[in-house]
Chimera marker file (.cmm) of the C-alpha trace (Angstrom):
<marker_set name="trace">
<marker id="1" x="0.000" y="0.000" z="0.000" r="1" g="1" b="0" radius="0.5"/>
<marker id="2" x="2.866" y="2.339" z="0.579" r="1" g="1" b="0" radius="0.5"/>
<marker id="3" x="3.894" y="1.946" z="-2.980" r="1" g="1" b="0" radius="0.5"/>
<marker id="4" x="0.416" y="2.903" z="-4.217" r="1" g="1" b="0" radius="0.5"/>
<marker id="5" x="0.478" y="6.068" z="-2.103" r="1" g="1" b="0" radius="0.5"/>
<marker id="6" x="3.822" y="7.058" z="-3.569" r="1" g="1" b="0" radius="0.5"/>
<marker id="7" x="2.541" y="6.494" z="-7.069" r="1" g="1" b="0" radius="0.5"/>
<marker id="8" x="-0.614" y="8.552" z="-6.381" r="1" g="1" b="0" radius="0.5"/>
<marker id="9" x="1.425" y="11.347" z="-4.793" r="1" g="1" b="0" radius="0.5"/>
<marker id="10" x="3.890" y="11.470" z="-7.657" r="1" g="1" b="0" radius="0.5"/>
<marker id="11" x="1.000" y="11.659" z="-10.137" r="1" g="1" b="0" radius="0.5"/>
<marker id="12" x="-0.503" y="14.604" z="-8.241" r="1" g="1" b="0" radius="0.5"/>
<marker id="13" x="2.762" y="16.576" z="-8.335" r="1" g="1" b="0" radius="0.5"/>
<marker id="14" x="3.575" y="18.292" z="-11.626" r="1" g="1" b="0" radius="0.5"/>
<marker id="15" x="6.345" y="16.584" z="-13.437" r="1" g="1" b="0" radius="0.5"/>
<marker id="16" x="8.459" y="18.694" z="-15.718" r="1" g="1" b="0" radius="0.5"/>
<marker id="17" x="9.001" y="15.685" z="-17.865" r="1" g="1" b="0" radius="0.5"/>
<marker id="18" x="5.269" y="15.476" z="-18.621" r="1" g="1" b="0" radius="0.5"/>
<marker id="19" x="4.663" y="17.188" z="-22.003" r="1" g="1" b="0" radius="0.5"/>
<marker id="20" x="1.029" y="18.079" z="-21.265" r="1" g="1" b="0" radius="0.5"/>
<marker id="21" x="1.988" y="19.994" z="-18.123" r="1" g="1" b="0" radius="0.5"/>
<marker id="22" x="4.666" y="21.898" z="-20.029" r="1" g="1" b="0" radius="0.5"/>
<marker id="23" x="2.194" y="22.702" z="-22.795" r="1" g="1" b="0" radius="0.5"/>
<marker id="24" x="-0.429" y="23.939" z="-20.330" r="1" g="1" b="0" radius="0.5"/>
<marker id="25" x="2.191" y="26.098" z="-18.531" r="1" g="1" b="0" radius="0.5"/>
<marker id="26" x="3.385" y="27.545" z="-21.848" r="1" g="1" b="0" radius="0.5"/>
<marker id="27" x="-0.189" y="28.255" z="-22.902" r="1" g="1" b="0" radius="0.5"/>
<marker id="28" x="-0.837" y="29.902" z="-19.516" r="1" g="1" b="0" radius="0.5"/>
<marker id="29" x="2.233" y="32.120" z="-19.942" r="1" g="1" b="0" radius="0.5"/>
<marker id="30" x="1.190" y="32.979" z="-23.490" r="1" g="1" b="0" radius="0.5"/>
<marker id="31" x="-2.318" y="33.882" z="-22.345" r="1" g="1" b="0" radius="0.5"/>
<marker id="32" x="-0.937" y="35.993" z="-19.485" r="1" g="1" b="0" radius="0.5"/>
<marker id="33" x="1.307" y="37.884" z="-21.928" r="1" g="1" b="0" radius="0.5"/>
<marker id="34" x="-1.610" y="38.356" z="-24.336" r="1" g="1" b="0" radius="0.5"/>
<marker id="35" x="-3.801" y="39.602" z="-21.475" r="1" g="1" b="0" radius="0.5"/>
<marker id="36" x="-1.119" y="42.121" z="-20.432" r="1" g="1" b="0" radius="0.5"/>
<marker id="37" x="-0.792" y="43.289" z="-24.037" r="1" g="1" b="0" radius="0.5"/>
<marker id="38" x="-4.562" y="43.725" z="-24.360" r="1" g="1" b="0" radius="0.5"/>
<marker id="39" x="-4.687" y="45.556" z="-21.022" r="1" g="1" b="0" radius="0.5"/>
<marker id="40" x="-1.963" y="47.939" z="-22.243" r="1" g="1" b="0" radius="0.5"/>
<marker id="41" x="-3.792" y="48.440" z="-25.543" r="1" g="1" b="0" radius="0.5"/>
<marker id="42" x="-7.026" y="49.208" z="-23.682" r="1" g="1" b="0" radius="0.5"/>
<marker id="43" x="-5.301" y="51.792" z="-21.481" r="1" g="1" b="0" radius="0.5"/>
<marker id="44" x="-3.694" y="53.437" z="-24.513" r="1" g="1" b="0" radius="0.5"/>
<marker id="45" x="-7.017" y="53.598" z="-26.371" r="1" g="1" b="0" radius="0.5"/>
<marker id="46" x="-8.719" y="55.117" z="-23.339" r="1" g="1" b="0" radius="0.5"/>
<marker id="47" x="-5.972" y="57.750" z="-23.098" r="1" g="1" b="0" radius="0.5"/>
<marker id="48" x="-6.258" y="58.479" z="-26.838" r="1" g="1" b="0" radius="0.5"/>
<marker id="49" x="-10.013" y="58.877" z="-26.506" r="1" g="1" b="0" radius="0.5"/>
<marker id="50" x="-9.635" y="61.242" z="-23.537" r="1" g="1" b="0" radius="0.5"/>
<marker id="51" x="-7.120" y="63.319" z="-25.509" r="1" g="1" b="0" radius="0.5"/>
<marker id="52" x="-9.470" y="63.352" z="-28.508" r="1" g="1" b="0" radius="0.5"/>
<marker id="53" x="-12.402" y="64.464" z="-26.344" r="1" g="1" b="0" radius="0.5"/>
<marker id="54" x="-10.345" y="67.283" z="-24.774" r="1" g="1" b="0" radius="0.5"/>
<marker id="55" x="-9.107" y="68.416" z="-28.207" r="1" g="1" b="0" radius="0.5"/>
<marker id="56" x="-12.661" y="68.495" z="-29.600" r="1" g="1" b="0" radius="0.5"/>
<marker id="57" x="-13.867" y="70.523" z="-26.601" r="1" g="1" b="0" radius="0.5"/>
<marker id="58" x="-10.972" y="72.984" z="-27.017" r="1" g="1" b="0" radius="0.5"/>
<marker id="59" x="-11.700" y="73.323" z="-30.754" r="1" g="1" b="0" radius="0.5"/>
<marker id="60" x="-15.403" y="73.930" z="-30.061" r="1" g="1" b="0" radius="0.5"/>
<marker id="61" x="-14.507" y="76.618" z="-27.551" r="1" g="1" b="0" radius="0.5"/>
<marker id="62" x="-12.098" y="78.264" z="-29.997" r="1" g="1" b="0" radius="0.5"/>
<marker id="63" x="-14.745" y="78.163" z="-32.713" r="1" g="1" b="0" radius="0.5"/>
<marker id="64" x="-17.296" y="79.841" z="-30.419" r="1" g="1" b="0" radius="0.5"/>
<marker id="65" x="-14.723" y="82.495" z="-29.489" r="1" g="1" b="0" radius="0.5"/>
<marker id="66" x="-13.844" y="83.059" z="-33.140" r="1" g="1" b="0" radius="0.5"/>
<marker id="67" x="-17.511" y="83.428" z="-34.120" r="1" g="1" b="0" radius="0.5"/>
<marker id="68" x="-18.110" y="85.869" z="-31.255" r="1" g="1" b="0" radius="0.5"/>
<marker id="69" x="-14.965" y="87.778" z="-32.206" r="1" g="1" b="0" radius="0.5"/>
<marker id="70" x="-16.148" y="88.195" z="-35.786" r="1" g="1" b="0" radius="0.5"/>
<marker id="71" x="-19.583" y="89.394" z="-34.636" r="1" g="1" b="0" radius="0.5"/>
<marker id="72" x="-17.994" y="91.926" z="-32.289" r="1" g="1" b="0" radius="0.5"/>
<marker id="73" x="-15.587" y="93.042" z="-35.021" r="1" g="1" b="0" radius="0.5"/>
<marker id="74" x="-18.588" y="93.708" z="-37.289" r="1" g="1" b="0" radius="0.5"/>
<marker id="75" x="-20.129" y="95.946" z="-34.584" r="1" g="1" b="0" radius="0.5"/>
<marker id="76" x="-17.028" y="98.114" z="-34.043" r="1" g="1" b="0" radius="0.5"/>
<marker id="77" x="-17.919" y="100.541" z="-36.875" r="1" g="1" b="0" radius="0.5"/>
<marker id="78" x="-21.295" y="101.083" z="-35.177" r="1" g="1" b="0" radius="0.5"/>
<marker id="79" x="-19.526" y="102.048" z="-31.945" r="1" g="1" b="0" radius="0.5"/>
<marker id="80" x="-17.232" y="104.360" z="-33.918" r="1" g="1" b="0" radius="0.5"/>
<marker id="81" x="-20.234" y="106.016" z="-35.586" r="1" g="1" b="0" radius="0.5"/>
<marker id="82" x="-21.889" y="106.602" z="-32.208" r="1" g="1" b="0" radius="0.5"/>
<marker id="83" x="-18.734" y="108.244" z="-30.861" r="1" g="1" b="0" radius="0.5"/>
<marker id="84" x="-18.264" y="110.462" z="-33.935" r="1" g="1" b="0" radius="0.5"/>
<marker id="85" x="-21.919" y="111.497" z="-33.882" r="1" g="1" b="0" radius="0.5"/>
<marker id="86" x="-21.836" y="112.342" z="-30.195" r="1" g="1" b="0" radius="0.5"/>
<marker id="87" x="-18.720" y="114.517" z="-30.637" r="1" g="1" b="0" radius="0.5"/>
<marker id="88" x="-20.601" y="116.789" z="-33.048" r="1" g="1" b="0" radius="0.5"/>
<marker id="89" x="-23.483" y="117.606" z="-30.670" r="1" g="1" b="0" radius="0.5"/>
<marker id="90" x="-23.451" y="121.239" z="-29.446" r="1" g="1" b="0" radius="0.5"/>
<marker id="91" x="-23.089" y="121.864" z="-25.704" r="1" g="1" b="0" radius="0.5"/>
<marker id="92" x="-26.143" y="124.158" z="-25.360" r="1" g="1" b="0" radius="0.5"/>
<marker id="93" x="-29.434" y="122.814" z="-24.025" r="1" g="1" b="0" radius="0.5"/>
<marker id="94" x="-32.279" y="121.988" z="-26.349" r="1" g="1" b="0" radius="0.5"/>
<marker id="95" x="-33.989" y="119.146" z="-28.181" r="1" g="1" b="0" radius="0.5"/>
<marker id="96" x="-30.802" y="118.198" z="-30.027" r="1" g="1" b="0" radius="0.5"/>
<marker id="97" x="-28.963" y="117.830" z="-26.712" r="1" g="1" b="0" radius="0.5"/>
<marker id="98" x="-31.758" y="115.633" z="-25.321" r="1" g="1" b="0" radius="0.5"/>
<marker id="99" x="-31.618" y="113.474" z="-28.451" r="1" g="1" b="0" radius="0.5"/>
<marker id="100" x="-27.824" y="113.157" z="-28.092" r="1" g="1" b="0" radius="0.5"/>
<marker id="101" x="-28.207" y="112.037" z="-24.474" r="1" g="1" b="0" radius="0.5"/>
<marker id="102" x="-30.579" y="109.292" z="-25.615" r="1" g="1" b="0" radius="0.5"/>
<marker id="103" x="-28.098" y="108.219" z="-28.294" r="1" g="1" b="0" radius="0.5"/>
<marker id="104" x="-25.333" y="108.193" z="-25.690" r="1" g="1" b="0" radius="0.5"/>
<marker id="105" x="-27.408" y="105.881" z="-23.488" r="1" g="1" b="0" radius="0.5"/>
<marker id="106" x="-27.839" y="103.500" z="-26.430" r="1" g="1" b="0" radius="0.5"/>
<marker id="107" x="-24.069" y="103.608" z="-27.092" r="1" g="1" b="0" radius="0.5"/>
<marker id="108" x="-23.347" y="102.914" z="-23.422" r="1" g="1" b="0" radius="0.5"/>
<marker id="109" x="-25.709" y="99.938" z="-23.436" r="1" g="1" b="0" radius="0.5"/>
<marker id="110" x="-24.125" y="98.523" z="-26.595" r="1" g="1" b="0" radius="0.5"/>
<marker id="111" x="-20.683" y="99.077" z="-25.082" r="1" g="1" b="0" radius="0.5"/>
<marker id="112" x="-21.698" y="97.331" z="-21.830" r="1" g="1" b="0" radius="0.5"/>
<marker id="113" x="-23.164" y="94.368" z="-23.728" r="1" g="1" b="0" radius="0.5"/>
<marker id="114" x="-20.019" y="93.946" z="-25.807" r="1" g="1" b="0" radius="0.5"/>
<marker id="115" x="-17.894" y="94.251" z="-22.648" r="1" g="1" b="0" radius="0.5"/>
<marker id="116" x="-19.805" y="91.336" z="-21.116" r="1" g="1" b="0" radius="0.5"/>
<marker id="117" x="-18.892" y="89.292" z="-24.184" r="1" g="1" b="0" radius="0.5"/>
<marker id="118" x="-15.195" y="90.100" z="-23.671" r="1" g="1" b="0" radius="0.5"/>
<marker id="119" x="-14.549" y="93.381" z="-25.512" r="1" g="1" b="0" radius="0.5"/>
<marker id="120" x="-12.113" y="95.780" z="-23.805" r="1" g="1" b="0" radius="0.5"/>
<marker id="121" x="-11.242" y="99.328" z="-24.849" r="1" g="1" b="0" radius="0.5"/>
<marker id="122" x="-7.588" y="100.273" z="-25.080" r="1" g="1" b="0" radius="0.5"/>
<marker id="123" x="-6.917" y="103.441" z="-23.120" r="1" g="1" b="0" radius="0.5"/>
<marker id="124" x="-4.374" y="105.263" z="-25.226" r="1" g="1" b="0" radius="0.5"/>
<marker id="125" x="-4.349" y="109.013" z="-24.572" r="1" g="1" b="0" radius="0.5"/>
<marker id="126" x="-1.400" y="109.895" z="-22.338" r="1" g="1" b="0" radius="0.5"/>
<marker id="127" x="0.050" y="106.384" z="-22.484" r="1" g="1" b="0" radius="0.5"/>
<marker id="128" x="3.364" y="105.412" z="-24.036" r="1" g="1" b="0" radius="0.5"/>
<marker id="129" x="3.217" y="104.378" z="-27.682" r="1" g="1" b="0" radius="0.5"/>
<marker id="130" x="3.291" y="100.599" z="-28.123" r="1" g="1" b="0" radius="0.5"/>
<marker id="131" x="3.484" y="99.408" z="-31.749" r="1" g="1" b="0" radius="0.5"/>
<marker id="132" x="1.746" y="96.178" z="-30.715" r="1" g="1" b="0" radius="0.5"/>
<marker id="133" x="-1.331" y="98.103" z="-29.552" r="1" g="1" b="0" radius="0.5"/>
<marker id="134" x="-1.242" y="101.394" z="-31.450" r="1" g="1" b="0" radius="0.5"/>
<marker id="135" x="-1.000" y="102.543" z="-35.028" r="1" g="1" b="0" radius="0.5"/>
<marker id="136" x="0.694" y="105.930" z="-35.295" r="1" g="1" b="0" radius="0.5"/>
<marker id="137" x="-0.950" y="107.886" z="-38.080" r="1" g="1" b="0" radius="0.5"/>
<marker id="138" x="0.520" y="111.254" z="-37.094" r="1" g="1" b="0" radius="0.5"/>
<marker id="139" x="3.586" y="112.528" z="-35.265" r="1" g="1" b="0" radius="0.5"/>
<marker id="140" x="3.786" y="115.940" z="-33.659" r="1" g="1" b="0" radius="0.5"/>
<marker id="141" x="6.907" y="117.689" z="-32.461" r="1" g="1" b="0" radius="0.5"/>
<marker id="142" x="6.370" y="119.018" z="-28.953" r="1" g="1" b="0" radius="0.5"/>
<marker id="143" x="8.291" y="119.648" z="-25.771" r="1" g="1" b="0" radius="0.5"/>
<marker id="144" x="5.124" y="119.490" z="-23.625" r="1" g="1" b="0" radius="0.5"/>
<marker id="145" x="5.040" y="115.670" z="-23.516" r="1" g="1" b="0" radius="0.5"/>
<marker id="146" x="7.637" y="112.931" z="-23.261" r="1" g="1" b="0" radius="0.5"/>
<marker id="147" x="8.904" y="111.379" z="-26.466" r="1" g="1" b="0" radius="0.5"/>
<marker id="148" x="6.603" y="108.562" z="-27.601" r="1" g="1" b="0" radius="0.5"/>
<marker id="149" x="3.603" y="109.731" z="-25.556" r="1" g="1" b="0" radius="0.5"/>
<marker id="150" x="0.211" y="109.475" z="-27.226" r="1" g="1" b="0" radius="0.5"/>
<marker id="151" x="-1.263" y="112.956" z="-27.591" r="1" g="1" b="0" radius="0.5"/>
<marker id="152" x="-4.561" y="112.141" z="-29.257" r="1" g="1" b="0" radius="0.5"/>
<marker id="153" x="-6.606" y="109.096" z="-30.177" r="1" g="1" b="0" radius="0.5"/>
<marker id="154" x="-8.359" y="109.178" z="-33.552" r="1" g="1" b="0" radius="0.5"/>
<marker id="155" x="-9.898" y="105.722" z="-33.405" r="1" g="1" b="0" radius="0.5"/>
<marker id="156" x="-10.322" y="103.568" z="-30.315" r="1" g="1" b="0" radius="0.5"/>
<marker id="157" x="-8.446" y="100.281" z="-30.162" r="1" g="1" b="0" radius="0.5"/>
<marker id="158" x="-9.994" y="97.119" z="-28.739" r="1" g="1" b="0" radius="0.5"/>
<marker id="159" x="-9.060" y="93.746" z="-27.295" r="1" g="1" b="0" radius="0.5"/>
<marker id="160" x="-11.384" y="90.772" z="-27.331" r="1" g="1" b="0" radius="0.5"/>
<marker id="161" x="-10.803" y="88.194" z="-24.598" r="1" g="1" b="0" radius="0.5"/>
<marker id="162" x="-7.196" y="89.323" z="-24.244" r="1" g="1" b="0" radius="0.5"/>
<marker id="163" x="-6.383" y="89.296" z="-27.973" r="1" g="1" b="0" radius="0.5"/>
<marker id="164" x="-5.889" y="92.500" z="-29.929" r="1" g="1" b="0" radius="0.5"/>
<marker id="165" x="-8.941" y="93.000" z="-32.113" r="1" g="1" b="0" radius="0.5"/>
<marker id="166" x="-8.039" y="96.388" z="-33.552" r="1" g="1" b="0" radius="0.5"/>
<marker id="167" x="-5.118" y="98.736" z="-32.810" r="1" g="1" b="0" radius="0.5"/>
<marker id="168" x="-5.836" y="102.319" z="-31.793" r="1" g="1" b="0" radius="0.5"/>
<marker id="169" x="-5.062" y="105.037" z="-34.347" r="1" g="1" b="0" radius="0.5"/>
<marker id="170" x="-3.107" y="107.722" z="-32.523" r="1" g="1" b="0" radius="0.5"/>
<marker id="171" x="-1.018" y="110.911" z="-32.724" r="1" g="1" b="0" radius="0.5"/>
<marker id="172" x="2.394" y="110.504" z="-31.058" r="1" g="1" b="0" radius="0.5"/>
<marker id="173" x="4.662" y="113.159" z="-29.526" r="1" g="1" b="0" radius="0.5"/>
<marker id="174" x="8.251" y="113.359" z="-30.806" r="1" g="1" b="0" radius="0.5"/>
<marker id="175" x="11.142" y="115.560" z="-29.758" r="1" g="1" b="0" radius="0.5"/>
<marker id="176" x="13.240" y="117.279" z="-32.374" r="1" g="1" b="0" radius="0.5"/>
<link id1="1" id2="2" r="1" g="1" b="0" radius="0.2"/>
<link id1="2" id2="3" r="1" g="1" b="0" radius="0.2"/>
<link id1="3" id2="4" r="1" g="1" b="0" radius="0.2"/>
<link id1="4" id2="5" r="1" g="1" b="0" radius="0.2"/>
<link id1="5" id2="6" r="1" g="1" b="0" radius="0.2"/>
<link id1="6" id2="7" r="1" g="1" b="0" radius="0.2"/>
<link id1="7" id2="8" r="1" g="1" b="0" radius="0.2"/>
<link id1="8" id2="9" r="1" g="1" b="0" radius="0.2"/>
<link id1="9" id2="10" r="1" g="1" b="0" radius="0.2"/>
<link id1="10" id2="11" r="1" g="1" b="0" radius="0.2"/>
<link id1="11" id2="12" r="1" g="1" b="0" radius="0.2"/>
<link id1="12" id2="13" r="1" g="1" b="0" radius="0.2"/>
<link id1="13" id2="14" r="1" g="1" b="0" radius="0.2"/>
<link id1="14" id2="15" r="1" g="1" b="0" radius="0.2"/>
<link id1="15" id2="16" r="1" g="1" b="0" radius="0.2"/>
<link id1="16" id2="17" r="1" g="1" b="0" radius="0.2"/>
<link id1="17" id2="18" r="1" g="1" b="0" radius="0.2"/>
<link id1="18" id2="19" r="1" g="1" b="0" radius="0.2"/>
<link id1="19" id2="20" r="1" g="1" b="0" radius="0.2"/>
<link id1="20" id2="21" r="1" g="1" b="0" radius="0.2"/>
<link id1="21" id2="22" r="1" g="1" b="0" radius="0.2"/>
<link id1="22" id2="23" r="1" g="1" b="0" radius="0.2"/>
<link id1="23" id2="24" r="1" g="1" b="0" radius="0.2"/>
<link id1="24" id2="25" r="1" g="1" b="0" radius="0.2"/>
<link id1="25" id2="26" r="1" g="1" b="0" radius="0.2"/>
<link id1="26" id2="27" r="1" g="1" b="0" radius="0.2"/>
<link id1="27" id2="28" r="1" g="1" b="0" radius="0.2"/>
<link id1="28" id2="29" r="1" g="1" b="0" radius="0.2"/>
<link id1="29" id2="30" r="1" g="1" b="0" radius="0.2"/>
<link id1="30" id2="31" r="1" g="1" b="0" radius="0.2"/>
<link id1="31" id2="32" r="1" g="1" b="0" radius="0.2"/>
<link id1="32" id2="33" r="1" g="1" b="0" radius="0.2"/>
<link id1="33" id2="34" r="1" g="1" b="0" radius="0.2"/>
<link id1="34" id2="35" r="1" g="1" b="0" radius="0.2"/>
<link id1="35" id2="36" r="1" g="1" b="0" radius="0.2"/>
<link id1="36" id2="37" r="1" g="1" b="0" radius="0.2"/>
<link id1="37" id2="38" r="1" g="1" b="0" radius="0.2"/>
<link id1="38" id2="39" r="1" g="1" b="0" radius="0.2"/>
<link id1="39" id2="40" r="1" g="1" b="0" radius="0.2"/>
<link id1="40" id2="41" r="1" g="1" b="0" radius="0.2"/>
<link id1="41" id2="42" r="1" g="1" b="0" radius="0.2"/>
<link id1="42" id2="43" r="1" g="1" b="0" radius="0.2"/>
<link id1="43" id2="44" r="1" g="1" b="0" radius="0.2"/>
<link id1="44" id2="45" r="1" g="1" b="0" radius="0.2"/>
<link id1="45" id2="46" r="1" g="1" b="0" radius="0.2"/>
<link id1="46" id2="47" r="1" g="1" b="0" radius="0.2"/>
<link id1="47" id2="48" r="1" g="1" b="0" radius="0.2"/>
<link id1="48" id2="49" r="1" g="1" b="0" radius="0.2"/>
<link id1="49" id2="50" r="1" g="1" b="0" radius="0.2"/>
<link id1="50" id2="51" r="1" g="1" b="0" radius="0.2"/>
<link id1="51" id2="52" r="1" g="1" b="0" radius="0.2"/>
<link id1="52" id2="53" r="1" g="1" b="0" radius="0.2"/>
<link id1="53" id2="54" r="1" g="1" b="0" radius="0.2"/>
<link id1="54" id2="55" r="1" g="1" b="0" radius="0.2"/>
<link id1="55" id2="56" r="1" g="1" b="0" radius="0.2"/>
<link id1="56" id2="57" r="1" g="1" b="0" radius="0.2"/>
<link id1="57" id2="58" r="1" g="1" b="0" radius="0.2"/>
<link id1="58" id2="59" r="1" g="1" b="0" radius="0.2"/>
<link id1="59" id2="60" r="1" g="1" b="0" radius="0.2"/>
<link id1="60" id2="61" r="1" g="1" b="0" radius="0.2"/>
<link id1="61" id2="62" r="1" g="1" b="0" radius="0.2"/>
<link id1="62" id2="63" r="1" g="1" b="0" radius="0.2"/>
<link id1="63" id2="64" r="1" g="1" b="0" radius="0.2"/>
<link id1="64" id2="65" r="1" g="1" b="0" radius="0.2"/>
<link id1="65" id2="66" r="1" g="1" b="0" radius="0.2"/>
<link id1="66" id2="67" r="1" g="1" b="0" radius="0.2"/>
<link id1="67" id2="68" r="1" g="1" b="0" radius="0.2"/>
<link id1="68" id2="69" r="1" g="1" b="0" radius="0.2"/>
<link id1="69" id2="70" r="1" g="1" b="0" radius="0.2"/>
<link id1="70" id2="71" r="1" g="1" b="0" radius="0.2"/>
<link id1="71" id2="72" r="1" g="1" b="0" radius="0.2"/>
<link id1="72" id2="73" r="1" g="1" b="0" radius="0.2"/>
<link id1="73" id2="74" r="1" g="1" b="0" radius="0.2"/>
<link id1="74" id2="75" r="1" g="1" b="0" radius="0.2"/>
<link id1="75" id2="76" r="1" g="1" b="0" radius="0.2"/>
<link id1="76" id2="77" r="1" g="1" b="0" radius="0.2"/>
<link id1="77" id2="78" r="1" g="1" b="0" radius="0.2"/>
<link id1="78" id2="79" r="1" g="1" b="0" radius="0.2"/>
<link id1="79" id2="80" r="1" g="1" b="0" radius="0.2"/>
<link id1="80" id2="81" r="1" g="1" b="0" radius="0.2"/>
<link id1="81" id2="82" r="1" g="1" b="0" radius="0.2"/>
<link id1="82" id2="83" r="1" g="1" b="0" radius="0.2"/>
<link id1="83" id2="84" r="1" g="1" b="0" radius="0.2"/>
<link id1="84" id2="85" r="1" g="1" b="0" radius="0.2"/>
<link id1="85" id2="86" r="1" g="1" b="0" radius="0.2"/>
<link id1="86" id2="87" r="1" g="1" b="0" radius="0.2"/>
<link id1="87" id2="88" r="1" g="1" b="0" radius="0.2"/>
<link id1="88" id2="89" r="1" g="1" b="0" radius="0.2"/>
<link id1="89" id2="90" r="1" g="1" b="0" radius="0.2"/>
<link id1="90" id2="91" r="1" g="1" b="0" radius="0.2"/>
<link id1="91" id2="92" r="1" g="1" b="0" radius="0.2"/>
<link id1="92" id2="93" r="1" g="1" b="0" radius="0.2"/>
<link id1="93" id2="94" r="1" g="1" b="0" radius="0.2"/>
<link id1="94" id2="95" r="1" g="1" b="0" radius="0.2"/>
<link id1="95" id2="96" r="1" g="1" b="0" radius="0.2"/>
<link id1="96" id2="97" r="1" g="1" b="0" radius="0.2"/>
<link id1="97" id2="98" r="1" g="1" b="0" radius="0.2"/>
<link id1="98" id2="99" r="1" g="1" b="0" radius="0.2"/>
<link id1="99" id2="100" r="1" g="1" b="0" radius="0.2"/>
<link id1="100" id2="101" r="1" g="1" b="0" radius="0.2"/>
<link id1="101" id2="102" r="1" g="1" b="0" radius="0.2"/>
<link id1="102" id2="103" r="1" g="1" b="0" radius="0.2"/>
<link id1="103" id2="104" r="1" g="1" b="0" radius="0.2"/>
<link id1="104" id2="105" r="1" g="1" b="0" radius="0.2"/>
<link id1="105" id2="106" r="1" g="1" b="0" radius="0.2"/>
<link id1="106" id2="107" r="1" g="1" b="0" radius="0.2"/>
<link id1="107" id2="108" r="1" g="1" b="0" radius="0.2"/>
<link id1="108" id2="109" r="1" g="1" b="0" radius="0.2"/>
<link id1="109" id2="110" r="1" g="1" b="0" radius="0.2"/>
<link id1="110" id2="111" r="1" g="1" b="0" radius="0.2"/>
<link id1="111" id2="112" r="1" g="1" b="0" radius="0.2"/>
<link id1="112" id2="113" r="1" g="1" b="0" radius="0.2"/>
<link id1="113" id2="114" r="1" g="1" b="0" radius="0.2"/>
<link id1="114" id2="115" r="1" g="1" b="0" radius="0.2"/>
<link id1="115" id2="116" r="1" g="1" b="0" radius="0.2"/>
<link id1="116" id2="117" r="1" g="1" b="0" radius="0.2"/>
<link id1="117" id2="118" r="1" g="1" b="0" radius="0.2"/>
<link id1="118" id2="119" r="1" g="1" b="0" radius="0.2"/>
<link id1="119" id2="120" r="1" g="1" b="0" radius="0.2"/>
<link id1="120" id2="121" r="1" g="1" b="0" radius="0.2"/>
<link id1="121" id2="122" r="1" g="1" b="0" radius="0.2"/>
<link id1="122" id2="123" r="1" g="1" b="0" radius="0.2"/>
<link id1="123" id2="124" r="1" g="1" b="0" radius="0.2"/>
<link id1="124" id2="125" r="1" g="1" b="0" radius="0.2"/>
<link id1="125" id2="126" r="1" g="1" b="0" radius="0.2"/>
<link id1="126" id2="127" r="1" g="1" b="0" radius="0.2"/>
<link id1="127" id2="128" r="1" g="1" b="0" radius="0.2"/>
<link id1="128" id2="129" r="1" g="1" b="0" radius="0.2"/>
<link id1="129" id2="130" r="1" g="1" b="0" radius="0.2"/>
<link id1="130" id2="131" r="1" g="1" b="0" radius="0.2"/>
<link id1="131" id2="132" r="1" g="1" b="0" radius="0.2"/>
<link id1="132" id2="133" r="1" g="1" b="0" radius="0.2"/>
<link id1="133" id2="134" r="1" g="1" b="0" radius="0.2"/>
<link id1="134" id2="135" r="1" g="1" b="0" radius="0.2"/>
<link id1="135" id2="136" r="1" g="1" b="0" radius="0.2"/>
<link id1="136" id2="137" r="1" g="1" b="0" radius="0.2"/>
<link id1="137" id2="138" r="1" g="1" b="0" radius="0.2"/>
<link id1="138" id2="139" r="1" g="1" b="0" radius="0.2"/>
<link id1="139" id2="140" r="1" g="1" b="0" radius="0.2"/>
<link id1="140" id2="141" r="1" g="1" b="0" radius="0.2"/>
<link id1="141" id2="142" r="1" g="1" b="0" radius="0.2"/>
<link id1="142" id2="143" r="1" g="1" b="0" radius="0.2"/>
<link id1="143" id2="144" r="1" g="1" b="0" radius="0.2"/>
<link id1="144" id2="145" r="1" g="1" b="0" radius="0.2"/>
<link id1="145" id2="146" r="1" g="1" b="0" radius="0.2"/>
<link id1="146" id2="147" r="1" g="1" b="0" radius="0.2"/>
<link id1="147" id2="148" r="1" g="1" b="0" radius="0.2"/>
<link id1="148" id2="149" r="1" g="1" b="0" radius="0.2"/>
<link id1="149" id2="150" r="1" g="1" b="0" radius="0.2"/>
<link id1="150" id2="151" r="1" g="1" b="0" radius="0.2"/>
<link id1="151" id2="152" r="1" g="1" b="0" radius="0.2"/>
<link id1="152" id2="153" r="1" g="1" b="0" radius="0.2"/>
<link id1="153" id2="154" r="1" g="1" b="0" radius="0.2"/>
<link id1="154" id2="155" r="1" g="1" b="0" radius="0.2"/>
<link id1="155" id2="156" r="1" g="1" b="0" radius="0.2"/>
<link id1="156" id2="157" r="1" g="1" b="0" radius="0.2"/>
<link id1="157" id2="158" r="1" g="1" b="0" radius="0.2"/>
<link id1="158" id2="159" r="1" g="1" b="0" radius="0.2"/>
<link id1="159" id2="160" r="1" g="1" b="0" radius="0.2"/>
<link id1="160" id2="161" r="1" g="1" b="0" radius="0.2"/>
<link id1="161" id2="162" r="1" g="1" b="0" radius="0.2"/>
<link id1="162" id2="163" r="1" g="1" b="0" radius="0.2"/>
<link id1="163" id2="164" r="1" g="1" b="0" radius="0.2"/>
<link id1="164" id2="165" r="1" g="1" b="0" radius="0.2"/>
<link id1="165" id2="166" r="1" g="1" b="0" radius="0.2"/>
<link id1="166" id2="167" r="1" g="1" b="0" radius="0.2"/>
<link id1="167" id2="168" r="1" g="1" b="0" radius="0.2"/>
<link id1="168" id2="169" r="1" g="1" b="0" radius="0.2"/>
<link id1="169" id2="170" r="1" g="1" b="0" radius="0.2"/>
<link id1="170" id2="171" r="1" g="1" b="0" radius="0.2"/>
<link id1="171" id2="172" r="1" g="1" b="0" radius="0.2"/>
<link id1="172" id2="173" r="1" g="1" b="0" radius="0.2"/>
<link id1="173" id2="174" r="1" g="1" b="0" radius="0.2"/>
<link id1="174" id2="175" r="1" g="1" b="0" radius="0.2"/>
<link id1="175" id2="176" r="1" g="1" b="0" radius="0.2"/>
</marker_set>
């Protein structure tokens, strides 16, 4: 009986000489490697999809900003016309002055609405000339202001959401 127990025990233990055990172990290792490869592929595809989703969201946002920028750019001449019209109104009281005040309220409302969308005026008068923000259309020799100081603004410059939409047209002081 001892001999039968030894034979049963040796059959239960894996024998490296047994070809079926070696084949099963090799298949197990192959399947484990394939599983790891598929797991890695899955993680890469998930990361690619996340990157794709973020890129699409960023492009949608840029497209919305671009569309809004173009709409605001189309309204800038209207703002300019309001400002030019309001500069020509006489200072004396009367019906024309009352009409001009109403027009100024409309301009202010349009300006406030565009500001909410991201439009910012460039304050130029008295500032130093910056070729990135200003377009010098006239130079004036003067000793009353520092060289490169903006003396007058002919057309307002604007930024939209931090980007220059239109440079300001200005008169710049120069020393002889």
